[in-house]
The first five atom37 places (N, CA, C, CB, O) and aatype in JSON, in Angstrom:
{
  "aatype": [12, 16, 2, 6, 10, 1, 11, 0, 0, 6, 2, 1, 16, 1, 0, 9, 0, 0, 0, 1, 11, 0, 0, 6, 5, 9, 0, 16, 6, 1, 6, 6, 1, 10, 0, 1, 6, 1, 0, 16, 14, 16, 19, 16, 0, 6, 14, 10, 14, 6, 7, 14, 9, 7, 15, 7, 6, 0, 16],
  "atom_mask": [
    [1, 1, 1, 1, 1],
    [1, 1, 1, 1, 1],
    [1, 1, 1, 1, 1],
    [1, 1, 1, 1, 1],
    [1, 1, 1, 1, 1],
    [1, 1, 1, 1, 1],
    [1, 1, 1, 1, 1],
    [1, 1, 1, 1, 1],
    [1, 1, 1, 1, 1],
    [1, 1, 1, 1, 1],
    [1, 1, 1, 1, 1],
    [1, 1, 1, 1, 1],
    [1, 1, 1, 1, 1],
    [1, 1, 1, 1, 1],
    [1, 1, 1, 1, 1],
    [1, 1, 1, 1, 1],
    [1, 1, 1, 1, 1],
    [1, 1, 1, 1, 1],
    [1, 1, 1, 1, 1],
    [1, 1, 1, 1, 1],
    [1, 1, 1, 1, 1],
    [1, 1, 1, 1, 1],
    [1, 1, 1, 1, 1],
    [1, 1, 1, 1, 1],
    [1, 1, 1, 1, 1],
    [1, 1, 1, 1, 1],
    [1, 1, 1, 1, 1],
    [1, 1, 1, 1, 1],
    [1, 1, 1, 1, 1],
    [1, 1, 1, 1, 1],
    [1, 1, 1, 1, 1],
    [1, 1, 1, 1, 1],
    [1, 1, 1, 1, 1],
    [1, 1, 1, 1, 1],
    [1, 1, 1, 1, 1],
    [1, 1, 1, 1, 1],
    [1, 1, 1, 1, 1],
    [1, 1, 1, 1, 1],
    [1, 1, 1, 1, 1],
    [1, 1, 1, 1, 1],
    [1, 1, 1, 1, 1],
    [1, 1, 1, 1, 1],
    [1, 1, 1, 1, 1],
    [1, 1, 1, 1, 1],
    [1, 1, 1, 1, 1],
    [1, 1, 1, 1, 1],
    [1, 1, 1, 1, 1],
    [1, 1, 1, 1, 1],
    [1, 1, 1, 1, 1],
    [1, 1, 1, 1, 1],
    [1, 1, 1, 0, 1],
    [1, 1, 1, 1, 1],
    [1, 1, 1, 1, 1],
    [1, 1, 1, 0, 1],
    [1, 1, 1, 1, 1],
    [1, 1, 1, 0, 1],
    [1, 1, 1, 1, 1],
    [1, 1, 1, 1, 1],
    [1, 1, 1, 1, 1]
  ],
  "atom_positions": [
    [[2.08, 41.07, 45.47], [2.99, 40.01, 45.07], [2.55, 38.67, 45.65], [4.42, 40.35, 45.51], [2.61, 37.64, 44.97]],
    [[2.11, 38.69, 46.93], [1.68, 37.45, 47.57], [0.47, 36.87, 46.86], [1.37, 37.69, 49.04], [0.38, 35.66, 46.67]],
    [[-0.47, 37.73, 46.48], [-1.66, 37.26, 45.76], [-1.28, 36.65, 44.42], [-2.66, 38.41, 45.56], [-1.85, 35.65, 44.0]],
    [[-0.33, 37.26, 43.74], [0.12, 36.73, 42.45], [0.75, 35.34, 42.62], [1.12, 37.69, 41.8], [0.5, 34.44, 41.81]],
    [[1.55, 35.18, 43.66], [2.16, 33.88, 43.91], [1.1, 32.84, 44.27], [3.2, 33.98, 45.03], [1.18, 31.69, 43.84]],
    [[0.12, 33.25, 45.07], [-0.95, 32.34, 45.45], [-1.74, 31.9, 44.21], [-1.89, 33.0, 46.48], [-2.04, 30.72, 44.05]],
    [[-2.07, 32.86, 43.35], [-2.8, 32.53, 42.13], [-1.98, 31.63, 41.22], [-3.19, 33.81, 41.37], [-2.51, 30.69, 40.62]],
    [[-0.69, 31.9, 41.12], [0.19, 31.06, 40.3], [0.23, 29.64, 40.84], [1.61, 31.66, 40.23], [0.21, 28.67, 40.08]],
    [[0.3, 29.51, 42.16], [0.32, 28.18, 42.78], [-1.01, 27.46, 42.55], [0.61, 28.29, 44.29], [-1.02, 26.26, 42.28]],
    [[-2.11, 28.18, 42.65], [-3.42, 27.58, 42.4], [-3.54, 27.13, 40.94], [-4.55, 28.58, 42.73], [-4.04, 26.04, 40.66]],
    [[-3.08, 27.97, 40.03], [-3.11, 27.6, 38.6], [-2.25, 26.36, 38.34], [-2.63, 28.78, 37.73], [-2.64, 25.48, 37.57]],
    [[-1.09, 26.32, 38.97], [-0.2, 25.16, 38.8], [-0.87, 23.9, 39.34], [1.15, 25.4, 39.52], [-0.82, 22.84, 38.71]],
    [[-1.5, 24.01, 40.51], [-2.19, 22.87, 41.11], [-3.32, 22.39, 40.21], [-2.74, 23.23, 42.49], [-3.51, 21.19, 40.02]],
    [[-4.08, 23.34, 39.65], [-5.17, 22.98, 38.73], [-4.63, 22.31, 37.47], [-5.99, 24.23, 38.35], [-5.21, 21.34, 36.98]],
    [[-3.53, 22.83, 36.95], [-2.94, 22.25, 35.74], [-2.44, 20.83, 36.01], [-1.78, 23.13, 35.23], [-2.6, 19.95, 35.17]],
    [[-1.84, 20.62, 37.16], [-1.36, 19.27, 37.51], [-2.54, 18.32, 37.64], [-0.54, 19.3, 38.82], [-2.48, 17.19, 37.16]],
    [[-3.61, 18.77, 38.29], [-4.8, 17.92, 38.45], [-5.42, 17.59, 37.09], [-5.85, 18.63, 39.34], [-5.84, 16.45, 36.87]],
    [[-5.46, 18.56, 36.2], [-6.01, 18.32, 34.86], [-5.14, 17.33, 34.09], [-6.14, 19.64, 34.08], [-5.65, 16.47, 33.38]],
    [[-3.83, 17.46, 34.23], [-2.91, 16.54, 33.55], [-3.07, 15.12, 34.09], [-1.46, 17.01, 33.7], [-3.04, 14.16, 33.32]],
    [[-3.24, 14.99, 35.4], [-3.46, 13.66, 36.0], [-4.75, 13.05, 35.49], [-3.49, 13.76, 37.53], [-4.8, 11.87, 35.15]],
    [[-5.8, 13.87, 35.45], [-7.1, 13.37, 34.98], [-6.99, 12.92, 33.52], [-8.18, 14.47, 35.14], [-7.53, 11.87, 33.15]],
    [[-6.32, 13.7, 32.7], [-6.15, 13.34, 31.29], [-5.34, 12.05, 31.16], [-5.45, 14.48, 30.52], [-5.67, 11.19, 30.34]],
    [[-4.3, 11.9, 31.97], [-3.48, 10.68, 31.92], [-4.3, 9.47, 32.34], [-2.25, 10.82, 32.82], [-4.17, 8.4, 31.74]],
    [[-5.14, 9.62, 33.35], [-6.01, 8.52, 33.78], [-7.0, 8.14, 32.68], [-6.76, 8.9, 35.07], [-7.24, 6.96, 32.45]],
    [[-7.56, 9.15, 32.01], [-8.51, 8.89, 30.93], [-7.82, 8.15, 29.78], [-9.12, 10.21, 30.42], [-8.38, 7.2, 29.22]],
    [[-6.63, 8.58, 29.43], [-5.88, 7.92, 28.36], [-5.58, 6.47, 28.74], [-4.56, 8.68, 28.06], [-5.71, 5.57, 27.91]],
    [[-5.17, 6.25, 29.99], [-4.86, 4.89, 30.44], [-6.1, 4.01, 30.4], [-4.27, 4.92, 31.86], [-6.03, 2.85, 30.0]],
    [[-7.24, 4.56, 30.83], [-8.5, 3.8, 30.81], [-8.88, 3.44, 29.39], [-9.62, 4.6, 31.47], [-9.24, 2.3, 29.11]],
    [[-8.81, 4.41, 28.48], [-9.15, 4.14, 27.08], [-8.21, 3.11, 26.47], [-9.11, 5.44, 26.26], [-8.64, 2.26, 25.68]],
    [[-6.94, 3.17, 26.83], [-5.96, 2.2, 26.32], [-6.29, 0.8, 26.82], [-4.53, 2.6, 26.74], [-6.26, -0.17, 26.06]],
    [[-6.61, 0.68, 28.11], [-6.97, -0.62, 28.68], [-8.21, -1.19, 28.0], [-7.2, -0.51, 30.19], [-8.26, -2.38, 27.7]],
    [[-9.21, -0.34, 27.76], [-10.43, -0.79, 27.1], [-10.15, -1.25, 25.67], [-11.49, 0.33, 27.09], [-10.68, -2.26, 25.22]],
    [[-9.31, -0.49, 24.96], [-8.96, -0.86, 23.58], [-8.22, -2.19, 23.55], [-8.1, 0.24, 22.92], [-8.51, -3.04, 22.71]],
    [[-7.27, -2.36, 24.45], [-6.52, -3.62, 24.49], [-7.43, -4.79, 24.85], [-5.38, -3.52, 25.5], [-7.26, -5.89, 24.31]],
    [[-8.39, -4.57, 25.74], [-9.33, -5.64, 26.1], [-10.18, -6.02, 24.89], [-10.23, -5.2, 27.28], [-10.45, -7.2, 24.66]],
    [[-10.62, -5.01, 24.12], [-11.4, -5.31, 22.91], [-10.57, -6.08, 21.9], [-11.93, -4.01, 22.28], [-11.06, -7.02, 21.28]],
    [[-9.31, -5.68, 21.74], [-8.44, -6.36, 20.79], [-8.2, -7.81, 21.21], [-7.1, -5.62, 20.67], [-8.15, -8.7, 20.36]],
    [[-8.04, -8.04, 22.51], [-7.84, -9.41, 22.98], [-9.09, -10.25, 22.79], [-7.42, -9.42, 24.45], [-9.0, -11.45, 22.59]],
    [[-10.27, -9.62, 22.87], [-11.53, -10.34, 22.73], [-11.86, -10.64, 21.28], [-12.66, -9.55, 23.36], [-12.67, -11.52, 21.0]],
    [[-11.25, -9.92, 20.35], [-11.53, -10.12, 18.92], [-10.72, -11.31, 18.42], [-11.19, -8.83, 18.1], [-9.5, -11.35, 18.6]],
    [[-11.39, -12.28, 17.8], [-10.64, -13.44, 17.3], [-9.66, -13.04, 16.2], [-11.6, -14.51, 16.78], [-9.93, -12.14, 15.4]],
    [[-8.54, -13.71, 16.17], [-7.52, -13.45, 15.17], [-7.88, -14.19, 13.89], [-6.12, -13.88, 15.67], [-8.24, -15.37, 13.92]],
    [[-7.79, -13.5, 12.78], [-8.08, -14.11, 11.48], [-6.82, -14.8, 10.99], [-8.59, -13.05, 10.45], [-5.75, -14.19, 10.92]],
    [[-6.95, -16.07, 10.66], [-5.8, -16.79, 10.12], [-5.99, -16.95, 8.62], [-5.62, -18.17, 10.81], [-7.08, -17.25, 8.15]],
    [[-4.93, -16.75, 7.89], [-5.0, -16.85, 6.43], [-4.97, -18.31, 6.01], [-3.84, -16.07, 5.76], [-4.24, -19.12, 6.59]],
    [[-5.75, -18.63, 5.0], [-5.72, -19.98, 4.44], [-4.61, -20.03, 3.4], [-7.11, -20.38, 3.81], [-4.32, -19.02, 2.76]],
    [[-3.99, -21.18, 3.22], [-2.93, -21.27, 2.21], [-3.5, -21.04, 0.81], [-2.23, -22.65, 2.28], [-4.63, -21.41, 0.52]],
    [[-2.71, -20.42, -0.04], [-3.14, -20.15, -1.41], [-3.24, -21.46, -2.19], [-2.16, -19.18, -2.11], [-2.45, -22.38, -1.96]],
    [[-4.2, -21.55, -3.1], [-4.33, -22.77, -3.9], [-3.14, -22.92, -4.85], [-5.66, -22.77, -4.69], [-2.51, -21.94, -5.24]],
    [[-2.87, -24.14, -5.21], [-1.78, -24.42, -6.16], [-2.21, -24.01, -7.56], [-1.39, -25.92, -6.13], [-3.4, -24.07, -7.88]],
    [[-1.29, -23.59, -8.39], [-1.58, -23.29, -9.78], [-1.94, -21.85, -10.01], [0.0, 0.0, 0.0], [-1.93, -21.04, -9.09]],
    [[-2.26, -21.51, -11.29], [-2.59, -20.13, -11.66], [-3.87, -19.66, -10.98], [-2.73, -20.01, -13.18], [-4.78, -20.45, -10.72]],
    [[-3.92, -18.38, -10.7], [-5.09, -17.78, -10.07], [-5.71, -16.81, -11.06], [-4.72, -17.06, -8.72], [-4.99, -16.05, -11.7]],
    [[-7.03, -16.82, -11.2], [-7.73, -15.88, -12.05], [-7.97, -16.43, -13.44], [0.0, 0.0, 0.0], [-7.64, -17.58, -13.74]],
    [[-8.56, -15.58, -14.29], [-8.93, -16.03, -15.63], [-7.83, -15.77, -16.66], [-10.21, -15.34, -16.07], [-8.02, -16.1, -17.83]],
    [[-6.72, -15.21, -16.27], [-5.66, -14.88, -17.22], [-4.66, -16.0, -17.39], [0.0, 0.0, 0.0], [-3.45, -15.74, -17.4]],
    [[-5.12, -17.22, -17.53], [-4.21, -18.35, -17.7], [-3.53, -18.3, -19.07], [-4.96, -19.69, -17.52], [-4.12, -17.85, -20.05]],
    [[-2.3, -18.76, -19.12], [-1.56, -18.79, -20.39], [-2.14, -19.86, -21.31], [-0.05, -19.07, -20.14], [-2.54, -20.93, -20.86]],
    [[-2.19, -19.56, -22.6], [-2.75, -20.52, -23.57], [-1.67, -21.09, -24.44], [-3.81, -19.87, -24.45], [-1.95, -21.92, -25.32]]
  ]
}
């Protein structure tokens, strides 16, 4: 019984460590993505021209 409890505790400790590592990796990837997004210039739309657009003008 003692060995089973020890193994269960070791497994729990390993699972917690793996979860922490995964959370750190996710946080790092998120920070990198946000930094890339901040470094990318924002595209601003130009105002649409006045009048009909395209070749389908009314005759």
